[in-house]
N, C-alpha and C positions, 0 to 999 in steps of 0.2 A: 496426338492426344495426351501423351505423357507430359510434354512441354506445357501444355495448357494447364494441366493439373499442378505442375510445379510452380507456374506463375501464380496460380490461385493461392497456393500455400504461402508463397512469398508475399503476396499482397495482403493476406490475412495477418501474417507476421508483422508487416510494416504498420498496418492499422493498429495492431495491438501495441506496438512501440509508441505510437502517437497517443493512444489512450493512457499509457503509463506515464508519458511526459506530463499529461494533464493532471494525473494523480500526484505526481511528484512535486508539482508546483505549489501545492498546499502543504503546510507543515503538519497537518493533522490536528493541531491544537485549536485552530480556528474553527468556529462553528459549534463550540461547546460553551455552556453557561451553567454556573451555579451561583445562586444568590450569595453575595458577599465575597466571592473569589475574585482576586485580581487577575489580570492577564498573565502575570508571572506565575501565580499559583496554578492557573489552568494549564499553562505550558509545562510546568513541573509535573502536574498530575498526568498529563498526556505522555510525557517522556517515561514516567514510571510505568504506566500501563503498557506502553509500547515495549519496554524492556521485559516486562512480565510475559507479554505475548510471545516475544522472540524466544525467551527461555522455555516457555511451554511447548512451542513448536520444535525447538531444538535446531540443529544445523540445517535441516531441510526447510525451515521456515525463515531463515535469514536471507535478506537481500544481499546481492554481491557487494563487496567492500567498495568497489568503484562507483556505486550508485545504484539506483533502483531500476535502471533500464539495461537490458542486454543490448549491446551495440552490434552484435553479430547478425547474420542473416538467417540464423537457425530459428524457425518459427516455434519449435518445441521449447527451446531455451527461453525465447521471449515469453511464451505462455507460462513456463515455470516461474519466471520472475514475476509476472502479473499475479499468478495464483498465490505465491508467497506473500506478496504485498496485500492482496485481498484478505488472506487469512489473518495476517498481523493486524490489519485495520479492524476486522470483525472482533477479534479477541480484545483488542485495546478499547473498542467501543463498549463492549460488555463491561470491562473494568471501569471505564469512566462512569457508566450508569450506576455501578455499585458504589462509586465515590460520591454520588449525588448530583452528577452533572447530567444535563439533558442536551440533546442535539438541537441546534437552532440553525436557521438559514444562514449561509455564509455571507 
């Protein structure tokens, strides 16, 4: 019974890592539009917003230096990485809205 539960936790962790890989594939700046803004301006605005979000969240909100995905088999570490990325994207999206950008389909 315990092994079955451990397998389930490992499976959930692996699934989370796959989801993170999909999130990491996009740079975050794609999918935003503001009339008259060039792609370079949009990317610069996104990078500013992302930095502000990381600063607001502090060390707990920063993704690992090696990348956005925990490569270990620890499901809790994988979830923490996912949660940090989610929180950063949420705050950065709020910032982009304040700068006059709107979300469009990728």
